[in-house]
C-alpha positions as YAML, in Angstrom:
chain: A
units: angstrom
residues:
- id: 1
  name: MET
  ca: [69.24, -9.35, -8.54]
- id: 2
  name: VAL
  ca: [67.76, -7.49, -11.53]
- id: 3
  name: ASP
  ca: [64.02, -7.84, -11.95]
- id: 4
  name: TRP
  ca: [62.99, -9.58, -15.21]
- id: 5
  name: LYS
  ca: [60.98, -6.56, -16.36]
- id: 6
  name: HIS
  ca: [64.08, -4.37, -16.20]
- id: 7
  name: ARG
  ca: [66.16, -7.00, -18.02]
- id: 8
  name: ASN
  ca: [63.51, -7.21, -20.73]
- id: 9
  name: ALA
  ca: [63.40, -3.43, -21.21]
- id: 10
  name: GLU
  ca: [67.20, -3.33, -21.14]
- id: 11
  name: GLN
  ca: [67.39, -5.86, -23.99]
- id: 12
  name: GLU
  ca: [64.93, -3.89, -26.09]
- id: 13
  name: VAL
  ca: [66.82, -0.64, -25.53]
- id: 14
  name: ASP
  ca: [70.18, -2.34, -26.16]
- id: 15
  name: ALA
  ca: [69.00, -3.36, -29.63]
- id: 16
  name: LEU
  ca: [68.61, 0.33, -30.45]
- id: 17
  name: LEU
  ca: [71.81, 1.42, -28.73]
- id: 18
  name: GLN
  ca: [73.89, -1.22, -30.49]
- id: 19
  name: ALA
  ca: [72.68, 0.10, -33.83]
- id: 20
  name: VAL
  ca: [73.49, 3.65, -32.72]
- id: 21
  name: ALA
  ca: [76.96, 2.60, -31.53]
- id: 22
  name: ARG
  ca: [77.86, 1.40, -35.00]
- id: 23
  name: GLN
  ca: [77.23, 4.92, -36.31]
- id: 24
  name: ASP
  ca: [78.17, 7.23, -33.40]
- id: 25
  name: ALA
  ca: [79.18, 5.61, -30.12]
- id: 26
  name: SER
  ca: [79.67, 9.00, -28.46]
- id: 27
  name: LEU
  ca: [75.90, 9.42, -28.18]
- id: 28
  name: LEU
  ca: [75.65, 6.53, -25.73]
- id: 29
  name: ASP
  ca: [77.41, 8.44, -22.96]
- id: 30
  name: VAL
  ca: [75.25, 11.57, -23.17]
- id: 31
  name: PHE
  ca: [72.72, 12.24, -20.40]
- id: 32
  name: PRO
  ca: [70.00, 13.38, -20.50]
- id: 33
  name: ARG
  ca: [69.64, 11.05, -23.44]
- id: 34
  name: PRO
  ca: [69.19, 12.89, -26.78]
- id: 35
  name: VAL
  ca: [66.25, 10.86, -28.02]
- id: 36
  name: GLU
  ca: [66.04, 12.61, -31.38]
- id: 37
  name: ASP
  ca: [69.75, 12.14, -32.12]
- id: 38
  name: LEU
  ca: [69.64, 8.48, -31.11]
- id: 39
  name: LEU
  ca: [66.75, 7.66, -33.41]
- id: 40
  name: THR
  ca: [67.82, 9.75, -36.40]
- id: 41
  name: THR
  ca: [71.26, 8.14, -36.30]
- id: 42
  name: VAL
  ca: [69.78, 4.83, -37.40]
- id: 43
  name: PHE
  ca: [66.26, 5.57, -38.68]
- id: 44
  name: ALA
  ca: [64.59, 8.10, -40.96]
- id: 45
  name: VAL
  ca: [62.53, 9.84, -38.27]
- id: 46
  name: ALA
  ca: [61.19, 13.39, -38.20]
- id: 47
  name: PHE
  ca: [60.07, 15.08, -34.98]
- id: 48
  name: GLU
  ca: [57.28, 17.62, -34.57]
- id: 49
  name: SER
  ca: [56.90, 19.44, -31.25]
- id: 50
  name: TYR
  ca: [53.55, 21.18, -30.95]
- id: 51
  name: ARG
  ca: [51.66, 23.09, -28.28]
- id: 52
  name: ASN
  ca: [48.07, 21.90, -27.73]
- id: 53
  name: LEU
  ca: [48.64, 18.83, -29.88]
- id: 54
  name: SER
  ca: [45.46, 17.31, -31.27]
- id: 55
  name: GLY
  ca: [44.37, 15.00, -34.04]
- id: 56
  name: ARG
  ca: [43.39, 17.91, -36.28]
- id: 57
  name: ALA
  ca: [46.79, 19.58, -35.81]
- id: 58
  name: ILE
  ca: [48.55, 16.33, -36.70]
- id: 59
  name: VAL
  ca: [46.44, 15.84, -39.82]
- id: 60
  name: GLU
  ca: [47.26, 19.37, -40.98]
- id: 61
  name: ILE
  ca: [51.00, 19.01, -40.31]
- id: 62
  name: LEU
  ca: [51.21, 15.66, -42.10]
- id: 63
  name: ARG
  ca: [49.35, 17.09, -45.07]
- id: 64
  name: SER
  ca: [51.17, 20.43, -45.35]
- id: 65
  name: ILE
  ca: [54.74, 19.34, -44.54]
- id: 66
  name: TYR
  ca: [54.91, 15.67, -45.48]
- id: 67
  name: ARG
  ca: [52.18, 15.42, -48.16]
- id: 68
  name: ILE
  ca: [50.58, 12.60, -46.20]
- id: 69
  name: GLU
  ca: [46.79, 12.24, -45.99]
- id: 70
  name: ASN
  ca: [45.77, 10.82, -42.63]
- id: 71
  name: ASP
  ca: [42.15, 11.89, -42.09]
- id: 72
  name: GLU
  ca: [41.44, 8.55, -40.41]
- id: 73
  name: LEU
  ca: [42.97, 10.01, -37.27]
- id: 74
  name: LEU
  ca: [39.86, 12.17, -36.80]
- id: 75
  name: GLU
  ca: [37.43, 9.27, -36.90]
- id: 76
  name: ASN
  ca: [37.55, 9.06, -33.10]
- id: 77
  name: GLY
  ca: [37.29, 12.82, -32.58]
- id: 78
  name: ASP
  ca: [39.80, 15.58, -32.05]
- id: 79
  name: ALA
  ca: [40.91, 14.87, -28.48]
- id: 80
  name: PRO
  ca: [44.16, 16.33, -27.09]
- id: 81
  name: LEU
  ca: [47.16, 14.04, -27.47]
- id: 82
  name: ALA
  ca: [50.49, 13.80, -25.67]
- id: 83
  name: GLY
  ca: [52.13, 11.95, -28.55]
- id: 84
  name: TYR
  ca: [51.50, 10.40, -31.92]
- id: 85
  name: THR
  ca: [53.56, 8.26, -34.27]
- id: 86
  name: PHE
  ca: [52.95, 7.86, -37.99]
- id: 87
  name: ALA
  ca: [55.18, 5.48, -39.92]
- id: 88
  name: ARG
  ca: [55.17, 4.18, -43.46]
- id: 89
  name: GLY
  ca: [57.91, 2.04, -44.89]
- id: 90
  name: ASP
  ca: [61.29, 3.27, -43.66]
- id: 91
  name: PHE
  ca: [60.06, 6.71, -42.59]
- id: 92
  name: ALA
  ca: [58.32, 7.88, -39.41]
- id: 93
  name: VAL
  ca: [57.10, 11.10, -37.85]
- id: 94
  name: ILE
  ca: [56.89, 11.47, -34.08]
- id: 95
  name: PHE
  ca: [54.67, 14.21, -32.64]
- id: 96
  name: SER
  ca: [54.91, 15.40, -29.03]
- id: 97
  name: GLU
  ca: [52.99, 17.86, -26.86]
- id: 98
  name: SER
  ca: [55.26, 20.66, -25.66]
- id: 99
  name: SER
  ca: [52.98, 22.34, -23.08]
- id: 100
  name: PHE
  ca: [54.06, 20.25, -20.09]
- id: 101
  name: GLY
  ca: [57.77, 21.03, -20.17]
- id: 102
  name: GLU
  ca: [60.94, 19.64, -21.68]
- id: 103
  name: ASP
  ca: [61.22, 16.67, -19.33]
- id: 104
  name: PHE
  ca: [57.67, 15.45, -19.98]
- id: 105
  name: GLU
  ca: [58.18, 15.89, -23.72]
- id: 106
  name: ARG
  ca: [61.45, 13.94, -23.59]
- id: 107
  name: PHE
  ca: [59.65, 11.03, -21.97]
- id: 108
  name: THR
  ca: [56.87, 11.25, -24.56]
- id: 109
  name: LYS
  ca: [59.39, 11.02, -27.40]
- id: 110
  name: ALA
  ca: [61.06, 8.04, -25.72]
- id: 111
  name: HIS
  ca: [57.63, 6.42, -25.29]
- id: 112
  name: GLU
  ca: [56.91, 6.87, -29.00]
- id: 113
  name: ALA
  ca: [60.37, 5.51, -29.78]
- id: 114
  name: GLY
  ca: [59.39, 2.43, -27.81]
- id: 115
  name: HIS
  ca: [56.39, 1.89, -30.07]
- id: 116
  name: LEU
  ca: [58.64, 2.13, -33.12]
- id: 117
  name: VAL
  ca: [61.44, -0.11, -31.88]
- id: 118
  name: ILE
  ca: [59.27, -2.78, -30.25]
- id: 119
  name: GLU
  ca: [56.29, -2.87, -32.58]
- id: 120
  name: TYR
  ca: [56.99, -1.29, -35.93]
- id: 121
  name: TRP
  ca: [60.57, -1.86, -37.01]
- id: 122
  name: PRO
  ca: [60.35, -5.67, -36.66]
- id: 123
  name: ARG
  ca: [57.32, -5.54, -38.98]
- id: 124
  name: VAL
  ca: [59.31, -3.51, -41.51]
- id: 125
  name: ALA
  ca: [62.16, -6.02, -41.36]
- id: 126
  name: ASN
  ca: [59.74, -8.90, -41.88]
- id: 127
  name: SER
  ca: [58.07, -7.13, -44.79]
- id: 128
  name: LYS
  ca: [61.41, -7.01, -46.60]
- id: 129
  name: GLN
  ca: [61.88, -10.77, -46.45]
- id: 130
  name: PRO
  ca: [61.20, -12.36, -49.86]
- id: 131
  name: THR
  ca: [58.12, -14.54, -50.04]
- id: 132
  name: LEU
  ca: [58.10, -18.10, -51.36]
- id: 133
  name: PHE
  ca: [57.35, -16.65, -54.79]
- id: 134
  name: GLY
  ca: [60.11, -14.04, -54.64]
- id: 135
  name: VAL
  ca: [57.73, -11.09, -54.33]
- id: 136
  name: GLU
  ca: [58.10, -8.62, -51.48]
- id: 137
  name: PRO
  ca: [54.96, -7.64, -49.51]
- id: 138
  name: GLY
  ca: [53.64, -4.09, -49.80]
- id: 139
  name: PRO
  ca: [54.81, -1.18, -47.62]
- id: 140
  name: VAL
  ca: [53.98, -1.32, -43.94]
- id: 141
  name: LEU
  ca: [51.77, 1.41, -42.46]
- id: 142
  name: TYR
  ca: [51.62, 2.18, -38.75]
- id: 143
  name: ALA
  ca: [49.95, 4.82, -36.59]
- id: 144
  name: ARG
  ca: [49.77, 5.12, -32.82]
- id: 145
  name: ARG
  ca: [47.94, 7.84, -30.89]
- id: 146
  name: ASP
  ca: [48.80, 8.45, -27.25]
- id: 147
  name: PRO
  ca: [46.60, 10.60, -25.02]
- id: 148
  name: ARG
  ca: [48.33, 12.06, -21.99]
- id: 149
  name: SER
  ca: [46.88, 9.18, -19.95]
- id: 150
  name: HIS
  ca: [49.09, 6.69, -21.81]
- id: 151
  name: ILE
  ca: [52.26, 8.38, -20.58]
- id: 152
  name: PHE
  ca: [53.17, 6.79, -17.23]
- id: 153
  name: MET
  ca: [50.35, 4.28, -17.73]
- id: 154
  name: SER
  ca: [50.26, 2.01, -14.72]
- id: 155
  name: GLY
  ca: [51.26, -1.61, -15.13]
- id: 156
  name: SER
  ca: [49.55, -2.61, -11.91]
- id: 157
  name: GLU
  ca: [45.89, -2.93, -10.98]
- id: 158
  name: GLU
  ca: [45.94, 0.60, -9.56]
- id: 159
  name: ARG
  ca: [44.67, 3.34, -11.85]
- id: 160
  name: SER
  ca: [47.26, 5.94, -12.82]
- id: 161
  name: GLU
  ca: [46.74, 9.51, -11.72]
- id: 162
  name: GLY
  ca: [45.18, 11.61, -14.46]
- id: 163
  name: VAL
  ca: [43.42, 8.70, -16.16]
- id: 164
  name: SER
  ca: [39.62, 8.87, -16.08]
- id: 165
  name: PRO
  ca: [37.81, 5.72, -14.89]
- id: 166
  name: ASP
  ca: [36.23, 5.26, -18.34]
- id: 167
  name: ASP
  ca: [39.55, 5.62, -20.16]
- id: 168
  name: TYR
  ca: [41.20, 3.22, -17.77]
- id: 169
  name: ARG
  ca: [38.47, 0.60, -18.11]
- id: 170
  name: ARG
  ca: [38.59, 0.80, -21.91]
- id: 171
  name: LEU
  ca: [42.34, 0.41, -22.02]
- id: 172
  name: ARG
  ca: [42.40, -2.42, -19.47]
- id: 173
  name: ALA
  ca: [39.64, -4.20, -21.39]
- id: 174
  name: ASP
  ca: [41.89, -4.31, -24.45]
- id: 175
  name: HIS
  ca: [44.79, -6.28, -23.00]
- id: 176
  name: GLU
  ca: [46.89, -6.05, -26.14]
- id: 177
  name: ALA
  ca: [46.58, -2.24, -26.30]
- id: 178
  name: TRP
  ca: [47.27, -1.92, -22.57]
- id: 179
  name: LEU
  ca: [50.37, -4.11, -22.84]
- id: 180
  name: ARG
  ca: [51.70, -2.02, -25.75]
- id: 181
  name: GLU
  ca: [51.49, 1.14, -23.64]
- id: 182
  name: VAL
  ca: [53.10, -0.49, -20.63]
- id: 183
  name: LYS
  ca: [55.96, -1.82, -22.76]
- id: 184
  name: ALA
  ca: [56.46, 1.58, -24.40]
- id: 185
  name: ASN
  ca: [56.71, 3.18, -20.97]
- id: 186
  name: GLY
  ca: [59.15, 0.52, -19.80]
- id: 187
  name: PHE
  ca: [61.28, 1.15, -22.89]
- id: 188
  name: ALA
  ca: [61.19, 4.92, -22.30]
- id: 189
  name: ALA
  ca: [62.17, 4.55, -18.66]
- id: 190
  name: GLU
  ca: [65.12, 2.30, -19.48]
- id: 191
  name: LEU
  ca: [66.25, 4.42, -22.43]
- id: 192
  name: LEU
  ca: [66.26, 7.67, -20.44]
- id: 193
  name: ALA
  ca: [67.24, 6.35, -17.01]
- id: 194
  name: PRO
  ca: [68.92, 2.92, -17.36]
- id: 195
  name: HIS
  ca: [68.41, 0.93, -14.19]
- id: 196
  name: ARG
  ca: [72.13, 0.24, -13.79]
- id: 197
  name: GLU
  ca: [72.98, 3.93, -14.18]
- id: 198
  name: VAL
  ca: [70.29, 4.94, -11.70]
- id: 199
  name: ARG
  ca: [71.67, 2.52, -9.11]
- id: 200
  name: GLN
  ca: [75.18, 3.93, -9.61]
- id: 201
  name: VAL
  ca: [73.96, 7.50, -9.19]
- id: 202
  name: VAL
  ca: [72.12, 6.64, -5.98]
- id: 203
  name: ALA
  ca: [75.05, 4.65, -4.60]
- id: 204
  name: GLY
  ca: [77.40, 7.61, -5.14]
- id: 205
  name: LEU
  ca: [75.26, 10.30, -3.51]
- id: 206
  name: PRO
  ca: [76.64, 12.09, -0.45]
- id: 207
  name: PHE
  ca: [74.59, 11.84, 2.72]
- id: 208
  name: GLY
  ca: [71.64, 14.20, 2.74]
- id: 209
  name: VAL
  ca: [71.33, 14.63, -1.02]
- id: 210
  name: ARG
  ca: [67.80, 13.78, -2.14]
- id: 211
  name: ARG
  ca: [67.63, 10.99, -4.66]
- id: 212
  name: VAL
  ca: [64.75, 12.42, -6.69]
- id: 213
  name: ALA
  ca: [66.61, 15.67, -7.30]
- id: 214
  name: ALA
  ca: [69.80, 13.84, -8.28]
- id: 215
  name: VAL
  ca: [68.02, 11.51, -10.71]
- id: 216
  name: ARG
  ca: [66.07, 14.39, -12.24]
- id: 217
  name: SER
  ca: [69.26, 16.34, -12.82]
- id: 218
  name: ARG
  ca: [71.22, 13.42, -14.25]
- id: 219
  name: PHE
  ca: [68.59, 11.92, -16.55]
- id: 220
  name: GLY
  ca: [66.31, 14.83, -17.41]
- id: 221
  name: LEU
  ca: [63.15, 13.32, -15.94]
- id: 222
  name: SER
  ca: [60.15, 15.17, -14.60]
- id: 223
  name: ARG
  ca: [59.69, 14.95, -10.85]
- id: 224
  name: SER
  ca: [56.91, 12.38, -11.17]
- id: 225
  name: ALA
  ca: [58.93, 10.25, -13.59]
- id: 226
  name: ALA
  ca: [61.99, 10.36, -11.30]
- id: 227
  name: GLU
  ca: [59.88, 9.34, -8.29]
- id: 228
  name: ILE
  ca: [58.29, 6.48, -10.21]
- id: 229
  name: ARG
  ca: [61.61, 5.24, -11.59]
- id: 230
  name: LEU
  ca: [63.20, 5.20, -8.15]
- id: 231
  name: ALA
  ca: [60.14, 3.56, -6.62]
- id: 232
  name: GLU
  ca: [60.04, 0.71, -9.12]
- id: 233
  name: LEU
  ca: [63.76, 0.10, -8.50]
- id: 234
  name: GLY
  ca: [63.19, 0.07, -4.75]
- id: 235
  name: LEU
  ca: [65.39, 3.15, -4.28]
- id: 236
  name: LEU
  ca: [62.92, 5.92, -3.42]
- id: 237
  name: ASP
  ca: [63.67, 7.67, -0.13]
- id: 238
  name: GLU
  ca: [60.29, 9.46, -0.12]
- id: 239
  name: PRO
  ca: [56.66, 8.25, -0.04]
- id: 240
  name: ALA
  ca: [56.09, 6.00, -3.07]
- id: 241
  name: PRO
  ca: [53.85, 7.15, -5.95]
- id: 242
  name: THR
  ca: [50.93, 5.03, -7.18]
- id: 243
  name: GLN
  ca: [52.08, 4.90, -10.80]
- id: 244
  name: THR
  ca: [54.65, 2.75, -12.55]
- id: 245
  name: LEU
  ca: [56.71, 3.23, -15.69]
- id: 246
  name: SER
  ca: [56.80, -0.43, -16.63]
- id: 247
  name: PHE
  ca: [54.94, -3.66, -16.04]
...
């Protein structure tokens, strides 16, 4: 029996994959999943990979490359970020921190994609619906900053490793913000390592082959992400981690 949270994430990811399939179905069978190719097939999305990503760096890149003024990002300081999404109308820019390796960055991009698909693109679609007076609403603006602590944010009452007590309390106090991060992580997990595919990989492993290593190799996950994904599917053959990828 498939847990409801995996079915929900699967439906959200399927909405993206169905749109991709209409343009280039061959991308659906590629693992590790090419997040950039999937998104740019159906959306106008630019990607910026940056070492030591911070609010100031993002402001400068948006200004110099995209002619976008976004000084509001610095109102809460210049803290390091794992990811950031800026979107306006039909165009978005996804930023990702590159210092932690390709696998971590892939998950960050998928997490940001979750914010776009779940939160932003429905708002864009609604904004294009004519009003009662036949006038379309103005362009939609969206920005989402993600510190490293938001990646692999726990969906349980346990605090995720790497999240300070103050950060965790603030995020948990804002239930709507916490739920957005949990959903984005669930989307990323299902996009990169679909639960049905993970089960097939595990079922086909020869005796003695470690599941974490096999899942990492197949889906391009970091070790911690592979452990968490297997644990939440009840398939981990090692001590379970304390984090979760979805709620």
